[in-house]
TIROKE-523877 format. One record per residue (C-alpha): z negated, y negated, x. Coordinates in steps of 0.2 Angstrom, whole numbers, padded with zeros to 4 digits, always signed. Layout:
<sites>
ZYX
...
</sites>
This chain:
<sites>
+0199+0309+0408
+0185+0301+0418
+0168+0302+0411
+0153+0291+0418
+0136+0297+0414
+0121+0285+0417
+0103+0293+0420
+0088+0289+0409
+0086+0271+0406
+0068+0266+0409
+0060+0252+0399
+0065+0234+0401
+0069+0235+0419
+0081+0249+0416
+0089+0239+0402
+0092+0225+0414
+0099+0236+0427
+0110+0244+0415
+0117+0227+0408
+0120+0221+0426
+0127+0236+0434
+0137+0246+0421
+0150+0233+0418
+0153+0233+0437
+0154+0252+0438
+0167+0252+0423
+0178+0239+0432
+0178+0249+0448
+0179+0267+0441
+0189+0264+0425
+0180+0278+0415
+0187+0282+0398
+0170+0287+0391
+0153+0281+0396
+0137+0291+0391
+0119+0286+0394
+0102+0294+0392
+0091+0282+0382
+0075+0292+0379
+0065+0280+0389
+0074+0264+0385
+0060+0256+0375
+0044+0253+0384
+0047+0269+0393
+0046+0280+0378
+0059+0282+0365
+0072+0269+0359
+0073+0256+0345
+0088+0249+0336
+0088+0233+0346
+0089+0242+0363
+0101+0255+0356
+0113+0241+0351
+0110+0232+0368
+0115+0247+0378
+0131+0249+0367
+0136+0231+0370
+0133+0233+0388
+0146+0248+0389
+0138+0264+0383
+0149+0274+0370
+0136+0288+0367
+0118+0288+0370
+0108+0304+0372
+0090+0307+0371
+0076+0320+0376
+0058+0324+0374
+0053+0306+0370
+0065+0305+0356
+0052+0302+0342
+0039+0292+0352
+0046+0276+0344
+0046+0279+0326
+0059+0266+0322
+0072+0278+0328
+0070+0288+0312
+0077+0272+0302
+0094+0273+0310
+0097+0289+0320
+0105+0297+0304
+0117+0283+0301
+0126+0283+0318
+0137+0295+0327
+0134+0286+0344
+0115+0291+0346
+0111+0310+0347
+0095+0319+0350
+0092+0337+0357
+0101+0349+0346
+0088+0362+0348
+0074+0352+0340
+0068+0361+0324
+0084+0365+0315
+0086+0356+0298
+0068+0348+0300
+0072+0332+0309
+0084+0318+0307
+0099+0314+0317
+0112+0326+0325
+0112+0335+0342
+0130+0332+0345
+0145+0321+0341
+0164+0320+0343
+0172+0305+0351
+0190+0301+0350
+0195+0294+0368
+0213+0289+0368
+0219+0303+0356
+0208+0316+0365
+0193+0323+0356
+0177+0325+0367
+0162+0334+0361
+0145+0327+0368
+0130+0339+0366
+0112+0335+0369
+0101+0350+0373
+0082+0351+0379
+0075+0365+0390
+0059+0375+0386
+0052+0378+0403
+0037+0366+0406
+0043+0356+0391
+0037+0354+0373
+0041+0368+0361
+0059+0369+0355
+0072+0381+0348
+0081+0392+0361
+0093+0381+0370
+0105+0395+0374
+0106+0401+0356
+0108+0384+0349
+0121+0379+0361
+0131+0395+0359
+0132+0391+0340
+0138+0373+0343
+0149+0376+0357
+0158+0390+0348
+0162+0378+0334
+0166+0363+0346
+0179+0374+0355
+0189+0375+0340
+0190+0356+0338
+0190+0349+0356
+0196+0353+0373
+0182+0343+0382
+0164+0346+0380
+0150+0336+0389
+0132+0343+0389
+0116+0333+0393
+0103+0346+0397
+0086+0337+0396
+0074+0348+0406
+0061+0350+0419
+0066+0367+0428
+0081+0367+0440
+0083+0385+0437
+0084+0383+0418
+0098+0370+0420
+0107+0381+0433
+0106+0396+0421
+0113+0386+0407
+0127+0379+0417
+0132+0397+0423
+0130+0404+0406
+0143+0392+0399
+0154+0390+0414
+0172+0388+0409
+0167+0384+0391
+0161+0367+0393
+0167+0353+0405
+0151+0347+0412
+0132+0351+0411
+0122+0337+0418
+0103+0337+0419
+0091+0323+0415
+0072+0321+0413
+0065+0322+0431
+0071+0304+0436
+0076+0310+0453
+0094+0312+0457
+0098+0329+0465
+0111+0333+0478
+0119+0349+0471
+0134+0342+0462
+0148+0355+0461
+0161+0362+0450
+0158+0380+0446
+0172+0393+0447
+0176+0392+0428
+0178+0373+0429
+0162+0367+0423
+0154+0352+0433
+0136+0354+0436
+0122+0343+0443
+0103+0347+0441
+0098+0329+0438
+0107+0313+0437
+0092+0302+0441
+0086+0287+0431
+0090+0269+0429
+0075+0257+0431
+0060+0253+0443
+0064+0259+0461
+0047+0254+0467
+0038+0264+0453
+0034+0282+0453
+0047+0289+0441
+0048+0272+0434
+0029+0270+0431
+0016+0259+0439
+0011+0267+0456
-0008+0265+0455
-0010+0273+0438
+0000+0289+0444
-0009+0290+0460
-0026+0288+0452
-0021+0303+0440
-0017+0314+0455
-0033+0309+0464
-0046+0310+0450
-0038+0319+0435
-0045+0306+0424
-0035+0300+0408
-0024+0285+0413
-0012+0275+0403
+0005+0275+0411
+0015+0259+0410
+0033+0255+0416
+0033+0246+0433
+0040+0229+0429
+0039+0222+0447
+0050+0226+0462
+0067+0232+0465
+0078+0242+0453
+0089+0258+0454
+0103+0266+0444
+0108+0285+0444
+0124+0291+0438
+0138+0304+0439
+0157+0302+0438
+0167+0317+0432
+0186+0319+0431
+0191+0331+0418
+0208+0339+0413
+0212+0333+0395
+0222+0349+0391
+0211+0363+0399
+0194+0354+0398
+0191+0359+0416
+0182+0347+0428
+0193+0342+0443
+0180+0331+0452
+0162+0326+0452
+0154+0312+0462
+0136+0306+0463
+0133+0288+0461
+0117+0279+0467
+0114+0260+0466
+0098+0254+0473
+0093+0243+0488
+0095+0258+0500
+0112+0262+0492
+0121+0246+0488
+0136+0248+0477
+0152+0242+0485
+0167+0239+0473
</sites>
């Protein structure tokens, strides 16, 4: 099985880049499952139903979230009625709407998709290791393939999580920092790992935001409103993973960058 995972879709520019590029990637790479992180998809914070459906129509099979899950209140109206949109499983258990995982049937193969958020330099949440242990223990009885989107700031936390569950999940791919890392590997137990897949959106912004506002904040520490950069060039960060359907072990992992400095050649 081939899984394509697209990094954090950022605002309207990210939506446009997703709609334009993902169909090209799918025609070229032929993934059986396409997952995207959509926690920044609507105006840079959260997601609404219109954008959610737009990403599905453009090729996403499952959409994961992160620390900006609740920044757009409209998500509360539909997240509990769909199995294709999941939020971090270690948000306060039983206190918030939606689910932290889903199971997708891909050509007769059941795939578990799990969303987890880190605690280091992030908003408070339940223990990601303990919550994941409970969910993975249950998923192992139902599926052979388990994909984890670990939404976190600290590389060490993401690595620790991947090593802790090596051999029990097919992949642990990091999101949140919007900068694609160069540490893609398959751990000894067969778990594919990447600290961060990067993001999809404004290539000429700073992590997708307007440069002047971000630079001003660093220079003077004054409160500044961050807005998505809408001018300039666009980028897409992704990862491709090949997994053995029977064992759930990853066989191949490959970084994908599409931007003016890394044009995609079909």
